[in-house]
C-alpha positions as CSV (number, residue, x, y, z in Angstrom):
1,M,91.3,145.0,72.0
2,L,94.3,146.3,73.8
3,G,93.0,144.4,77.0
4,V,93.7,141.0,75.4
5,L,97.2,142.6,74.0
6,F,98.2,143.7,77.5
7,F,97.1,140.4,79.1
8,V,99.6,138.7,77.0
9,M,102.3,141.4,77.2
10,F,102.2,141.2,80.9
11,M,102.7,137.5,80.9
12,T,105.8,137.8,79.1
13,P,108.0,137.8,82.2
14,L,106.8,134.4,83.3
15,A,108.6,132.9,80.6
16,F,111.8,134.0,82.6
17,M,110.6,132.2,85.9
18,N,111.3,128.5,86.8
19,N,108.6,126.0,86.4
20,T,106.0,128.3,84.8
21,Y,105.6,126.2,81.5
22,W,102.2,124.9,82.4
23,L,101.1,127.8,84.3
24,V,101.7,129.9,80.9
25,Q,99.9,127.1,79.0
26,S,97.0,127.2,81.4
27,L,97.0,131.3,81.0
28,L,96.9,131.0,77.1
29,F,93.8,128.9,77.4
30,L,92.3,131.6,79.8
31,V,93.3,134.0,77.0
32,S,91.8,132.3,74.3
33,F,88.5,131.8,76.1
34,V,88.3,135.4,77.2
35,F,88.6,136.0,73.6
36,M,85.8,134.0,72.5
37,M,83.6,136.6,74.1
38,Y,84.6,139.3,71.8
39,I,83.0,137.5,69.0
40,Q,82.0,140.2,66.1
41,P,79.7,138.0,63.4
42,T,79.9,141.0,60.9
43,S,82.2,142.5,58.7
44,M,82.0,146.0,60.3
45,F,85.2,147.0,62.5
46,C,84.3,146.7,66.2
47,N,85.9,147.2,69.4
48,L,88.0,150.0,68.1
49,S,91.3,151.4,69.6
50,Y,93.9,153.7,68.4
51,F,95.0,151.7,65.6
52,M,93.3,148.1,66.3
53,G,90.0,147.0,65.7
54,I,88.3,143.4,64.6
55,D,85.5,142.3,62.2
56,L,84.7,138.7,61.8
57,I,87.7,137.5,59.5
58,S,90.4,138.7,62.0
59,F,88.4,137.4,65.1
60,G,88.4,133.9,63.7
61,L,92.1,134.1,62.7
62,I,93.1,135.8,66.0
63,L,91.3,132.9,68.1
64,L,93.0,130.5,65.9
65,T,96.2,132.1,66.5
66,I,96.0,132.0,70.5
67,W,94.5,128.5,70.4
68,I,97.5,127.0,68.2
69,C,99.9,129.0,70.4
70,T,98.7,127.3,73.6
71,L,98.5,123.7,71.9
72,M,102.3,124.4,70.6
73,L,103.4,124.4,74.4
74,T,101.2,121.3,75.0
75,A,102.9,119.4,72.1
76,S,106.5,120.6,72.9
77,E,106.4,119.2,76.2
78,S,109.9,117.4,75.4
79,I,111.5,120.8,75.4
80,Y,110.1,121.2,78.9
81,R,111.3,118.0,80.0
82,F,115.0,118.0,78.7
83,N,115.1,121.7,79.6
84,Y,116.1,122.4,76.0
85,N,116.0,126.3,76.6
86,S,112.4,126.0,77.6
87,N,112.5,129.6,79.0
88,F,113.6,131.1,75.8
89,F,111.1,129.0,74.0
90,V,108.1,130.2,75.7
91,F,109.3,133.6,75.5
92,N,109.7,133.1,71.8
93,I,106.1,131.8,71.4
94,F,104.9,135.1,73.5
95,I,106.8,137.4,71.1
96,L,105.2,135.5,67.9
97,L,101.6,135.4,69.5
98,I,101.8,139.0,70.4
99,M,103.2,140.0,66.4
100,L,100.3,137.8,64.9
101,Y,97.8,139.2,67.3
102,L,98.9,142.8,66.2
103,T,99.2,141.8,62.5
104,F,95.4,140.6,62.3
105,S,94.0,143.3,64.5
106,S,95.6,146.2,62.9
107,L,93.5,148.6,60.8
108,N,96.2,150.3,58.9
109,L,98.0,148.5,55.9
110,F,101.5,149.7,56.8
111,Y,101.1,148.2,60.4
112,F,99.8,144.9,59.0
113,Y,102.8,144.9,56.8
114,L,105.2,145.8,59.7
115,F,104.0,143.0,62.0
116,F,103.5,140.5,59.1
117,E,107.3,141.0,58.7
118,S,108.1,140.7,62.2
119,S,106.4,137.4,62.8
120,L,109.1,136.2,60.6
121,I,111.6,136.8,63.3
122,P,110.2,134.4,66.1
123,T,109.5,131.7,63.4
124,L,113.0,131.7,62.2
125,F,114.5,131.5,65.8
126,L,111.7,128.4,66.2
127,I,113.1,126.8,63.2
128,I,117.1,127.6,63.4
129,G,117.2,127.0,67.3
130,W,115.0,124.0,67.9
131,G,114.8,122.2,64.7
132,Y,116.5,118.6,64.3
133,Q,118.8,118.6,61.1
134,P,121.9,120.8,60.3
135,E,119.8,121.8,57.2
136,R,117.5,123.8,59.4
137,L,119.7,126.8,58.5
138,Q,119.0,126.5,54.9
139,A,115.6,126.1,55.3
140,G,115.4,129.3,57.6
141,I,116.9,131.3,54.9
142,Y,114.7,130.0,52.4
143,L,111.7,131.0,54.5
144,L,113.3,134.6,54.9
145,F,114.4,135.2,51.6
146,Y,111.6,133.8,49.6
147,T,109.3,136.2,51.7
148,L,111.4,139.4,51.5
149,F,111.9,138.9,47.9
150,A,108.2,140.1,47.6
151,S,108.3,142.4,50.3
152,L,110.1,145.1,49.3
153,P,108.1,145.6,46.1
154,M,105.1,145.3,48.2
155,L,106.2,148.0,50.8
156,A,107.0,150.4,47.6
157,G,103.4,149.7,46.7
158,I,101.9,150.5,50.1
159,F,103.8,154.0,49.9
160,Y,102.3,154.5,46.6
161,L,99.1,154.1,47.8
162,Y,99.7,156.4,50.8
163,Y,101.0,159.0,48.2
164,M,97.9,158.4,45.9
165,N,95.2,158.1,48.7
166,G,96.4,159.9,51.6
167,S,95.3,157.1,54.1
168,L,96.0,153.4,54.7
169,M,93.2,152.7,57.0
170,Y,91.1,149.8,55.5
171,F,87.9,151.6,56.1
172,S,89.1,154.8,54.0
173,F,89.8,152.3,50.9
174,V,88.1,153.3,47.8
175,E,86.3,150.3,46.1
176,D,88.2,149.8,42.7
177,Y,90.5,152.3,43.5
178,M,93.6,151.4,41.6
179,M,94.0,150.8,37.7
180,N,97.6,150.4,38.0
181,Y,99.0,146.9,36.7
182,L,102.5,147.2,38.6
183,F,100.6,148.0,41.9
184,Y,98.4,145.0,41.3
185,F,101.2,142.8,40.9
186,V,103.5,144.0,43.7
187,I,100.5,144.3,46.1
188,L,99.3,140.6,45.5
189,F,102.9,138.9,45.0
190,A,103.9,139.0,48.6
191,F,100.5,137.3,49.7
192,L,100.8,134.7,47.1
193,I,104.4,133.6,48.3
194,K,103.2,133.6,51.7
195,M,100.2,131.3,50.8
196,P,102.2,129.6,49.2
197,M,101.2,129.4,45.5
198,F,102.7,126.7,43.3
199,L,105.9,128.0,41.7
200,V,106.9,129.9,44.7
201,H,105.9,127.0,47.4
202,L,109.4,125.6,47.8
203,W,110.2,127.1,51.0
204,L,107.2,125.5,52.7
205,P,108.2,121.8,52.8
206,K,111.7,122.6,53.5
207,A,110.6,124.8,56.6
208,H,108.1,122.3,57.4
209,V,110.3,119.4,57.5
210,E,113.4,121.1,59.6
211,A,111.0,122.8,62.1
212,P,110.3,121.5,65.4
213,I,106.8,120.4,66.2
214,S,105.9,123.8,67.5
215,G,107.3,125.5,64.3
216,S,105.3,123.3,61.9
217,M,102.1,123.8,63.9
218,I,102.6,127.7,63.7
219,L,103.4,127.6,60.0
220,A,100.7,125.6,59.2
221,G,98.2,127.0,61.4
222,I,98.5,130.5,61.1
223,L,101.6,131.7,59.0
224,L,100.1,130.2,55.7
225,K,96.6,132.2,56.3
226,L,98.7,135.5,56.7
227,G,98.6,135.5,52.8
228,G,94.7,134.8,52.5
229,Y,94.0,137.6,55.2
230,G,96.2,140.1,53.3
231,M,94.4,139.4,50.0
232,V,90.9,139.6,51.5
233,R,91.9,143.2,52.6
234,V,93.5,144.6,49.7
235,M,91.4,143.0,46.7
236,K,88.8,145.9,47.3
237,L,91.4,148.3,45.8
238,I,91.9,146.3,42.7
239,V,88.5,144.8,41.8
240,S,88.5,145.9,37.8
241,L,92.0,144.8,37.4
242,G,91.3,141.5,39.1
243,G,88.6,141.0,36.7
244,H,91.1,141.0,33.8
245,L,94.4,139.8,35.6
246,N,93.1,137.3,38.4
247,I,92.8,134.2,35.5
248,I,96.8,134.0,35.9
249,W,96.5,133.5,39.4
250,M,93.3,131.1,39.2
251,V,95.3,129.0,36.5
252,I,98.5,128.5,38.2
253,S,96.6,127.8,41.6
254,L,94.6,125.2,39.8
255,L,97.1,123.3,37.8
256,G,99.8,123.7,40.6
257,G,97.4,122.3,43.1
258,F,96.9,119.2,41.2
259,L,100.6,118.8,40.2
260,V,101.2,119.3,44.1
261,S,98.7,116.5,45.0
262,L,100.7,114.2,42.7
263,I,104.1,115.1,44.5
264,C,102.0,113.9,47.8
265,M,101.4,110.6,46.3
266,R,105.1,109.9,46.4
267,Q,106.3,111.2,49.4
268,V,108.1,109.2,51.8
269,D,108.6,111.7,54.7
270,L,105.5,112.0,57.0
271,K,106.0,115.9,57.4
272,S,106.7,116.3,53.9
273,L,103.7,114.8,53.0
274,I,101.6,116.9,55.1
275,A,103.2,120.1,54.2
276,Y,102.7,119.2,50.4
277,S,99.1,118.6,51.1
278,S,98.9,122.3,52.7
279,V,100.0,123.7,49.6
280,S,97.4,121.8,47.5
281,H,94.7,123.1,50.0
282,M,96.1,126.5,49.8
283,S,95.7,126.6,46.1
284,L,91.9,126.3,46.5
285,V,91.9,129.3,48.7
286,I,93.8,131.4,46.6
287,A,91.4,130.4,43.5
288,G,88.4,131.2,46.1
289,I,89.7,134.7,46.9
290,M,90.5,135.4,43.2
291,T,86.9,134.7,42.2
292,M,86.2,138.1,44.2
293,T,82.8,136.5,44.8
294,Y,80.6,136.1,48.2
295,W,81.1,132.2,48.0
296,G,84.7,132.5,47.5
297,Y,85.5,134.5,50.4
298,G,83.0,132.7,52.5
299,G,84.7,129.3,51.6
300,S,88.3,130.7,51.7
301,Y,87.8,132.0,55.3
302,A,86.1,128.4,56.4
303,L,88.8,126.5,54.7
304,M,91.6,128.6,56.3
305,I,90.2,128.2,59.7
306,G,89.6,124.2,59.1
307,H,93.1,123.8,57.4
308,G,94.8,125.6,60.4
309,L,93.4,123.1,63.1
310,C,93.4,119.8,60.8
311,S,97.0,120.5,59.5
312,S,98.4,121.4,63.0
313,G,96.8,118.2,64.3
314,L,98.5,116.1,61.7
315,F,101.6,117.4,62.4
316,C,101.1,116.7,66.1
317,L,100.4,113.0,64.9
318,A,103.4,112.9,62.8
319,N,105.5,114.4,65.6
320,I,104.1,111.6,68.1
321,S,105.3,108.9,65.9
322,Y,108.6,110.5,65.5
323,E,109.2,110.7,69.3
324,R,108.7,107.0,69.4
325,T,110.6,105.6,66.3
326,G,113.0,108.4,66.0
327,S,112.2,108.7,62.3
328,R,109.7,110.2,60.1
329,S,110.0,107.9,57.1
330,L,107.0,106.0,56.2
331,L,109.1,102.8,55.7
332,I,109.5,102.5,59.5
333,N,106.5,104.2,60.5
334,K,104.2,101.6,59.0
335,G,102.0,99.2,60.8
336,M,101.6,101.4,63.8
337,M,98.2,100.1,64.6
338,N,99.7,97.1,66.1
339,F,102.1,99.4,68.5
340,M,99.8,102.3,69.0
341,P,95.9,101.2,68.4
342,S,94.4,104.5,69.8
343,M,96.3,106.8,68.1
344,C,95.3,104.9,65.0
345,L,91.7,106.3,65.6
346,W,93.2,110.0,65.7
347,W,95.1,109.2,62.5
348,F,91.8,108.2,61.0
349,L,89.8,111.1,62.3
350,L,92.2,114.0,61.2
351,S,93.0,112.1,57.7
352,S,89.2,111.8,57.0
353,S,89.1,115.8,58.0
354,N,91.9,116.5,55.9
355,M,90.2,115.3,52.8
356,A,87.2,117.2,53.6
357,A,85.0,114.6,54.9
358,P,81.7,115.5,56.8
359,P,81.3,117.0,59.6
360,S,84.5,118.7,59.3
361,L,84.9,122.8,58.9
362,N,87.0,121.7,55.6
363,L,84.0,120.4,53.9
364,L,82.1,123.7,54.3
365,G,85.0,125.2,52.9
366,E,85.6,123.2,50.1
367,I,82.0,122.7,48.9
368,S,81.6,126.8,49.0
369,L,84.8,127.1,47.0
370,L,83.7,124.5,44.5
371,N,80.3,126.6,44.1
372,S,82.6,130.0,43.4
373,I,85.1,128.3,41.2
374,V,82.8,126.6,38.8
375,G,80.5,129.8,39.0
376,W,83.6,131.9,37.6
377,S,84.2,129.5,34.9
378,W,82.9,126.1,33.9
379,G,86.6,125.3,32.4
380,T,87.6,124.7,36.1
381,M,85.5,121.8,36.6
382,L,88.2,119.1,35.3
383,F,90.9,120.8,37.5
384,I,88.6,120.9,40.8
385,A,87.3,117.1,40.1
386,L,91.4,115.9,40.0
387,L,92.0,118.3,43.1
388,S,89.3,116.7,45.1
389,F,90.0,113.1,44.2
390,F,93.6,113.5,44.7
391,G,93.1,115.1,48.2
392,A,91.1,112.0,49.2
393,A,93.9,109.9,47.6
394,Y,97.0,111.0,49.4
395,S,94.9,111.4,52.8
396,L,94.1,107.5,52.1
397,Y,97.5,107.0,51.4
398,L,99.0,108.6,54.6
399,Y,96.5,106.8,56.6
400,S,96.7,103.2,55.4
401,Y,100.7,103.6,54.8
402,S,101.3,104.7,58.4
403,Q,98.5,102.4,59.9
404,H,98.7,99.0,58.2
405,G,101.2,96.8,56.8
406,E,103.8,94.9,58.0
407,I,105.6,96.4,61.6
408,Y,109.3,97.4,61.1
409,S,111.4,94.7,62.8
410,G,113.8,97.3,64.5
411,L,110.9,99.0,66.6
412,Y,111.0,96.7,69.7
413,S,109.0,98.6,72.6
414,C,106.7,101.3,72.3
415,F,103.8,103.0,74.3
416,N,100.5,103.8,73.1
417,G,99.9,107.7,74.0
418,S,100.1,109.9,77.1
419,L,96.8,111.9,78.4
420,R,98.4,114.9,77.4
421,E,98.7,113.8,73.7
422,F,95.2,113.0,73.9
423,I,94.2,116.0,74.8
424,L,96.2,117.5,72.4
425,L,94.7,116.0,69.5
426,S,91.1,116.2,70.8
427,L,91.7,119.9,71.3
428,H,92.4,119.8,67.3
429,W,89.6,117.9,66.4
430,I,86.6,118.9,68.4
431,P,86.7,122.5,67.5
432,L,87.3,121.6,63.8
433,N,84.0,119.4,63.6
434,L,82.1,121.2,65.8
435,L,82.7,124.6,64.3
436,I,80.5,123.5,61.2
437,L,77.4,123.7,63.4
438,S,77.7,127.3,63.6
439,G,78.6,127.7,59.9
440,E,76.9,130.8,59.5
441,Y,80.0,132.7,61.4
442,C,82.2,131.4,58.2
443,M,79.4,132.3,55.3
444,L,77.0,134.9,56.2
445,W,79.6,137.5,57.8
446,L,79.4,140.0,54.6
């Protein structure tokens, strides 16, 4: 585990050398392929070092982190081309990658908390430093304060656990340890805001709309998964209370997911639509984890990985349109099939994955989540049906409105897409649809 960490840490000086942008990207690809060899198809902790180790859920999320960070460099080529502080940008991505790597590989709840909070800072720099509109300051403050609002109570909860249990190591957690209501709420709430759950989700669309493409990719790909990962880790402590109280989060998530799907149907901003669709998908993940069942955990894990790739790819597409037209509005980005016929295929492939069409990993995740949530209570069937239907509806809306229709007369010249962009999109889509072939890594890990 330390080997990969040192590899990335010793690469950081490259950020301050001239013309090393593509070298860094190539080396990060190398890191991701090296890390693939570390695979642990088990829920046991392996590759242990002083405070680090991985089991399967950490492995998948770390691999996703390295992959998305590499693709962030591919997507942000304009920062390099216009030399828009590209050295500091690469350095920022390195720091973010190291923080996320440490977050997912920590064996100790306090270390997890520490790096979980530290990953906010580089993200904040990304949004404030390379965002587009002046409102990015407000978006950064939203991101920071929503997360910090729930983090201090959670820190108190972690210290309380240490006081009672004497240890914060994951494998020394006692099954069903706490019967303290307050502990239950403080330990879960920080993760629910990070997911984000409906009612505390307002920071997400703001942050996404103001962030540069790299910020959107890391937000959608990884930072939303921190919440799900944290909940899987701490749920072991609060099983009995969860049996009584999880219904609160289930109701908010399923109802909220449906309402957010309706909000998606009337967005005119490409990025905003994709951001709200993330909230809708994550509400299913929350509900799956809250069932505390095998299917729920497996499905949540599969959907987190699938959504990370799919949502990140959709943001790349929105950014490609934005770089051509200078706008994210659906009123201007319509009839793009005439301008960019090859991109139309990628819009179709990623929109269909977004509505969990086969053979994407999202399908595997959603089917198992349907099983677990309906198994938890038959009453949820109505909302799950609505969620699935509207998930398909807003994906179709996004695709058809952006690709079909009369072309905006203000656009006079456009080019289809560079090789870099096609590679970027295929590196999102191919893993997303090949991973379902080894679905046992997602589903048979407990």
